[in-house]
DSSP file (Angstrom, degrees, kcal/mol; ACC not computed):
  #  RESIDUE AA STRUCTURE BP1 BP2  ACC     N-H-->O    O-->H-N    N-H-->O    O-->H-N    TCO  KAPPA ALPHA  PHI   PSI    X-CA   Y-CA   Z-CA
    1    1 A M     >        0   0    0      0, 0.0     4,-2.4     0, 0.0     5,-0.2   0.000 360.0 360.0 360.0 -34.2   -2.3   16.3   -4.4
    2    2 A E  H  >  +     0   0    0      1,-0.2     4,-2.3     2,-0.2     5,-0.2   0.910 360.0  48.3 -60.0 -43.2   -0.6   18.5   -1.9
    3    3 A E  H  > S+     0   0    0      1,-0.2     4,-1.4     2,-0.2    -1,-0.2   0.903 110.3  52.7 -63.2 -40.7   -1.6   21.7   -3.7
    4    4 A L  H  > S+     0   0    0      1,-0.2     4,-0.8     2,-0.2    -2,-0.2   0.914 110.7  47.0 -61.0 -43.8   -5.2   20.5   -4.0
    5    5 A L  H >X S+     0   0    0     -4,-2.4     4,-2.1     1,-0.2     3,-0.9   0.898 105.9  58.0 -66.3 -40.7   -5.3   19.9   -0.3
    6    6 A Q  H 3< S+     0   0    0     -4,-2.3    -1,-0.2     1,-0.3    -2,-0.2   0.837 105.4  51.2 -59.9 -32.3   -3.8   23.2    0.6
    7    7 A N  H 3< S+     0   0    0     -4,-1.4    -1,-0.3    -3,-0.2    -2,-0.2   0.748 115.4  41.8 -75.1 -23.1   -6.6   24.9   -1.3
    8    8 A E  H << S+     0   0    0     -3,-0.9    -2,-0.2    -4,-0.8     2,-0.2   0.705  89.0  99.9 -97.7 -23.5   -9.3   23.0    0.6
    9    9 A I     <  -     0   0    0     -4,-2.1     2,-1.2     1,-0.1    46,-0.1  -0.454  68.7-136.0 -72.7 132.8   -8.0   23.0    4.1
   10   10 A D    >   -     0   0    0     -2,-0.2     3,-1.7     1,-0.2     4,-0.3  -0.753  21.5-173.5 -86.4  96.0   -9.6   25.5    6.5
   11   11 A Q  T 3> S+     0   0    0     -2,-1.2     4,-0.6     1,-0.3     3,-0.3   0.601  75.0  71.0 -70.7 -10.4   -6.4   26.7    8.2
   12   12 A S  H 3> S+     0   0    0      1,-0.2     4,-2.8     2,-0.2    -1,-0.3   0.583  74.8  85.6 -81.4  -8.4   -8.4   28.8   10.7
   13   13 A V  H <> S+     0   0    0     -3,-1.7     4,-1.5     1,-0.2    -1,-0.2   0.941  91.3  45.4 -56.6 -49.7   -9.6   25.7   12.5
   14   14 A A  H  4>S+     0   0    0     -3,-0.3     5,-2.7    -4,-0.3    -1,-0.2   0.885 113.0  50.6 -63.5 -39.4   -6.5   25.5   14.7
   15   15 A V  H ><5S+     0   0    0     -4,-0.6     3,-1.8     1,-0.2    -1,-0.2   0.934 109.4  50.4 -64.3 -45.8   -6.6   29.2   15.4
   16   16 A R  H 3<5S+     0   0    0     -4,-2.8    -1,-0.2     1,-0.3    -2,-0.2   0.800 109.2  52.9 -62.2 -28.4  -10.3   29.0   16.4
   17   17 A K  T 3<5S-     0   0    0     -4,-1.5    -1,-0.3    32,-0.3    -2,-0.2   0.279 124.5-101.4 -94.1  11.8   -9.5   26.1   18.7
   18   18 A G  T < 5 +     0   0    0     -3,-1.8    -3,-0.2     1,-0.2    -2,-0.1   0.718  55.8 170.8  85.7  22.9   -6.7   28.1   20.5
   19   19 A A      < -     0   0    0     -5,-2.7    -1,-0.2    30,-0.2     3,-0.1  -0.466  36.5-116.5 -66.7 134.1   -3.5   26.7   18.9
   20   20 A P        -     0   0    0      0, 0.0    -1,-0.1     0, 0.0     2,-0.1  -0.330  41.8 -86.3 -64.5 154.0   -0.4   28.7   19.9
   21   21 A V  S    S+     0   0    0     -6,-0.0     2,-0.3     2,-0.0     0, 0.0  -0.381  83.4  93.9 -60.4 136.1    1.4   30.6   17.1
   22   22 A G  S    S-     0   0    0     -3,-0.1     2,-0.5    -2,-0.1    -3,-0.0  -0.964  75.7 -68.9 164.6-176.6    3.9   28.3   15.5
   23   23 A T        -     0   0    0     -2,-0.3     2,-0.4     2,-0.0    -2,-0.0  -0.909  46.0-174.9-106.7 131.0    4.6   25.8   12.7
   24   24 A Y        -     0   0    0     -2,-0.5     2,-0.5     2,-0.0    -2,-0.0  -0.939  14.7-156.5-126.7 146.7    2.8   22.5   12.8
   25   25 A I        -     0   0    0     -2,-0.4     2,-0.5     2,-0.0    22,-0.1  -0.992   9.5-160.9-123.0 125.1    3.1   19.4   10.6
   26   26 A A        -     0   0    0     -2,-0.5     2,-0.5    56,-0.3    56,-0.1  -0.912   5.5-154.9-107.1 129.2    0.1   17.0   10.5
   27   27 A Y        +     0   0    0     -2,-0.5    17,-3.2    55,-0.2    18,-1.5  -0.890  15.4 176.7-106.4 131.9    0.7   13.5    9.2
   28   28 A V  E     -A   43   0A   0     -2,-0.5     2,-0.4    15,-0.3    54,-0.4  -0.989  15.0-152.0-133.9 141.0   -2.1   11.5    7.7
   29   29 A Q  E     +A   42   0A   0     13,-3.2    13,-2.6    -2,-0.4     2,-0.3  -0.911  23.1 160.6-113.0 141.6   -2.1    8.1    6.1
   30   30 A F  E     - B   0  80A   0     50,-0.7    50,-0.7    -2,-0.4     2,-0.4  -0.977  29.9-129.1-152.7 165.0   -4.5    6.9    3.5
   31   31 A I  E     -AB  39  79A   0      8,-3.0     8,-3.3    -2,-0.3     2,-0.7  -0.950  11.4-144.0-118.9 137.1   -4.8    4.3    0.8
   32   32 A I  E     -A   38   0A   0     46,-1.8    46,-0.5    -2,-0.4     6,-0.2  -0.906  25.8-142.4 -99.1 118.0   -5.7    4.9   -2.9
   33   33 A M    >   -     0   0    0      4,-3.1     3,-2.4    -2,-0.7    44,-0.1  -0.246  27.2 -98.9 -76.8 165.3   -7.9    2.0   -4.0
   34   34 A P  T 3  S+     0   0    0      0, 0.0    -1,-0.1     0, 0.0    43,-0.1   0.781 124.1  56.6 -57.1 -27.8   -7.6    0.5   -7.5
   35   35 A D  T 3  S-     0   0    0      2,-0.1     3,-0.1    32,-0.1    32,-0.1   0.457 121.9-106.8 -84.4   1.3  -10.6    2.6   -8.7
   36   36 A G  S <  S+     0   0    0     -3,-2.4    30,-2.4     1,-0.3     2,-0.2   0.372  77.1 131.9  93.5  -4.9   -8.8    5.7   -7.7
   37   37 A K        -     0   0    0     28,-0.2    -4,-3.1    -5,-0.1     2,-0.4  -0.514  58.0-119.4 -81.7 150.8  -10.8    6.5   -4.6
   38   38 A V  E     +A   32   0A   0     -6,-0.2     2,-0.3    24,-0.2    -6,-0.2  -0.738  41.4 166.4 -90.1 134.6   -9.2    7.4   -1.3
   39   39 A G  E     +A   31   0A   0     -8,-3.3    -8,-3.0    -2,-0.4    21,-0.0  -0.898  44.0  34.7-141.2 170.8   -9.9    5.1    1.6
   40   40 A E  E     -     0   0A   0     -2,-0.3     2,-0.4   -10,-0.2    -1,-0.2   0.911  68.4-177.8  50.4  55.5   -8.8    4.2    5.1
   41   41 A V  E     +     0   0A   0    -11,-0.2     2,-0.3    -3,-0.1   -11,-0.2  -0.698   8.3 161.6 -85.6 129.4   -7.8    7.8    6.1
   42   42 A R  E     -A   29   0A   0    -13,-2.6   -13,-3.2    -2,-0.4     2,-0.3  -0.997  38.0-114.3-150.1 147.6   -6.3    8.2    9.5
   43   43 A A  E     -A   28   0A   0     -2,-0.3   -15,-0.3   -15,-0.2    10,-0.0  -0.574  21.3-177.3 -79.2 138.8   -4.2   10.7   11.4
   44   44 A L        +     0   0    0    -17,-3.2   -16,-0.2    -2,-0.3     2,-0.2   0.670  66.7  60.9-104.9 -27.7   -0.7    9.7   12.5
   45   45 A S        -     0   0    0    -18,-1.5     3,-0.1     3,-0.0   -19,-0.1  -0.511  65.9-150.3 -96.5 168.6    0.3   12.9   14.3
   46   46 A K        +     0   0    0     -2,-0.2   -20,-0.1     1,-0.1    -1,-0.0  -0.437  40.8 140.3-139.0  61.6   -1.4   14.4   17.4
   47   47 A N        -     0   0    0      1,-0.2     2,-0.1   -22,-0.1    -1,-0.1   0.821  46.9-156.6 -70.3 -30.7   -1.0   18.2   17.2
   48   48 A G    >   +     0   0    0     -3,-0.1     3,-1.8     1,-0.1     4,-0.2  -0.412  60.0 101.6  83.7-166.2   -4.5   18.7   18.5
   49   49 A F  T 3  S-     0   0    0      1,-0.3   -32,-0.3   -32,-0.1   -30,-0.2   0.711 114.9 -69.7  58.2  24.3   -6.5   21.8   18.0
   50   50 A G  T 3> S+     0   0    0    -33,-0.1     4,-2.1   -36,-0.0    -1,-0.3   0.519 101.8 126.3  79.4   5.2   -8.5   20.1   15.1
   51   51 A M  H <> S+     0   0    0     -3,-1.8     4,-1.9     2,-0.2     5,-0.2   0.956  75.8  38.8 -63.8 -52.2   -5.6   20.0   12.7
   52   52 A E  H  > S+     0   0    0     -4,-0.2     4,-2.8     1,-0.2     5,-0.2   0.898 114.3  55.2 -66.8 -39.4   -5.6   16.3   12.0
   53   53 A E  H  > S+     0   0    0      1,-0.2     4,-2.4     2,-0.2    -1,-0.2   0.890 108.0  49.7 -60.9 -38.9   -9.4   16.2   11.9
   54   54 A E  H  X S+     0   0    0     -4,-2.1     4,-2.2     2,-0.2    -1,-0.2   0.910 111.6  47.6 -67.1 -42.1   -9.5   18.9    9.3
   55   55 A L  H  X S+     0   0    0     -4,-1.9     4,-2.3     2,-0.2    -2,-0.2   0.917 112.5  49.0 -65.8 -42.8   -6.9   17.2    7.1
   56   56 A V  H  X S+     0   0    0     -4,-2.8     4,-2.6     1,-0.2     5,-0.2   0.916 110.2  52.6 -61.1 -43.3   -8.8   13.9    7.4
   57   57 A R  H  X S+     0   0    0     -4,-2.4     4,-1.6    -5,-0.2    -2,-0.2   0.927 110.6  46.7 -58.0 -47.0  -12.1   15.6    6.5
   58   58 A V  H  < S+     0   0    0     -4,-2.2     4,-0.3     1,-0.2    -1,-0.2   0.916 113.2  47.8 -65.3 -43.7  -10.6   17.2    3.4
   59   59 A I  H >< S+     0   0    0     -4,-2.3     3,-1.3     1,-0.2    -1,-0.2   0.924 111.8  49.9 -64.6 -43.4   -9.0   14.0    2.1
   60   60 A K  H 3< S+     0   0    0     -4,-2.6    -1,-0.2     1,-0.2    -2,-0.2   0.816 109.8  52.4 -64.0 -29.8  -12.2   11.9    2.7
   61   61 A N  T 3< S+     0   0    0     -4,-1.6    -1,-0.2    -5,-0.2    -2,-0.2   0.365  76.6 129.0 -90.3   5.5  -14.3   14.5    0.8
   62   62 A Q    <   -     0   0    0     -3,-1.3   -24,-0.2    -4,-0.3    -3,-0.0  -0.414  38.4-169.7 -63.4 131.2  -12.1   14.5   -2.3
   63   63 A K        +     0   0    0     -2,-0.1     2,-0.3     2,-0.1    -1,-0.2   0.454  57.5  97.7 -99.4  -3.7  -14.3   14.0   -5.3
   64   64 A H        -     0   0    0      1,-0.0     2,-0.3   -28,-0.0    -2,-0.0  -0.652  69.6-134.0 -87.5 141.4  -11.3   13.5   -7.7
   65   65 A G        -     0   0    0     -2,-0.3     2,-0.5   -28,-0.1   -28,-0.2  -0.668  12.7-154.7 -90.8 150.2  -10.2   10.1   -8.6
   66   66 A Y        -     0   0    0    -30,-2.4    -2,-0.0    -2,-0.3     0, 0.0  -0.993   3.2-154.5-125.4 127.8   -6.6    9.0   -8.5
   67   67 A L        -     0   0    0     -2,-0.5     2,-0.4   -32,-0.1   -32,-0.1  -0.867  17.6-143.6-103.5 104.3   -5.3    6.2  -10.6
   68   68 A P        +     0   0    0      0, 0.0     7,-1.4     0, 0.0     2,-0.4  -0.511  27.0 173.7 -71.2 122.7   -2.2    4.8   -8.9
   69   69 A L  E     +C   74   0B   0     -2,-0.4     2,-0.4     5,-0.2     5,-0.2  -0.983  15.4 178.9-130.4 141.0    0.4    3.8  -11.5
   70   70 A K  E >  S-C   73   0B   0      3,-2.2     3,-2.2    -2,-0.4     0, 0.0  -0.954  79.1 -16.4-141.5 122.7    3.9    2.6  -11.0
   71   71 A T  T 3  S-     0   0    0     -2,-0.4     3,-0.1     1,-0.3    -1,-0.0   0.855 127.4 -55.9  48.9  40.0    6.0    1.6  -14.0
   72   72 A G  T 3  S+     0   0    0      1,-0.2     2,-0.4     0, 0.0    -1,-0.3   0.397 116.3 108.3  81.4  -3.8    2.9    1.4  -16.1
   73   73 A E  E <  S-C   70   0B   0     -3,-2.2    -3,-2.2     1,-0.0    -1,-0.2  -0.871  71.8-116.4-109.5 141.0    1.1   -1.1  -13.9
   74   74 A R  E     -C   69   0B   0     -2,-0.4     2,-0.3    -5,-0.2    -5,-0.2  -0.501  29.3-138.2 -69.7 138.9   -1.9   -0.3  -11.6
   75   75 A L        -     0   0    0     -7,-1.4     3,-0.2    -2,-0.2    -1,-0.0  -0.681  12.1-129.8 -93.8 153.2   -1.1   -0.8   -7.9
   76   76 A R  S    S-     0   0    0      1,-0.3     2,-0.3    -2,-0.3    -1,-0.1   0.935  85.3 -31.4 -65.3 -45.9   -3.6   -2.4   -5.5
   77   77 A H        -     0   0    0    -44,-0.1     2,-0.3   -43,-0.1    -1,-0.3  -0.963  56.5-158.2-164.9 157.7   -3.1    0.6   -3.2
   78   78 A I        -     0   0    0    -46,-0.5   -46,-1.8    -2,-0.3     2,-0.3  -0.965  12.2-144.4-136.5 156.5   -0.5    3.1   -2.2
   79   79 A G  E     +B   31   0A   0     -2,-0.3     2,-0.3   -48,-0.2   -48,-0.2  -0.809  16.3 177.8-118.8 161.8   -0.2    5.2    1.0
   80   80 A N  E     -B   30   0A   0    -50,-0.7   -50,-0.7    -2,-0.3     2,-0.4  -0.985  14.9-150.8-155.7 156.3    1.1    8.7    1.5
   81   81 A S              0   0    0     -2,-0.3   -52,-0.1   -52,-0.2   -54,-0.1  -0.996 360.0 360.0-133.6 144.8    1.5   11.2    4.3
   82   82 A L              0   0    0     -2,-0.4   -56,-0.3   -54,-0.4   -55,-0.2   0.324 360.0 360.0-122.7 360.0    1.4   15.0    4.1
C-alpha cells in the first residue's frame, strides 16, 4: 500500500504552503473494513503545511479494495500508520 500511496500523493502541497526544507513524517490511522474498503481515516501527526490533509485525501480516495487476512481468517478491521 505504501508504494501505491507514494504514487498518488502530491508532494508539492507542502512546498506550495511554505514548508521549510527538511524531512517530514506524516502519521495517519485508518481502518480496513471487512469488505476491503478503507474507513475512519485520521491524521495522528501535526506537521502542518497540508501534509496530513494530503495523505488523508489520498487514502480516502483509494478505489482499490483490500481484503484483510491474518492466518487465513478475515479480520473485522485492521489499522496502519504510514
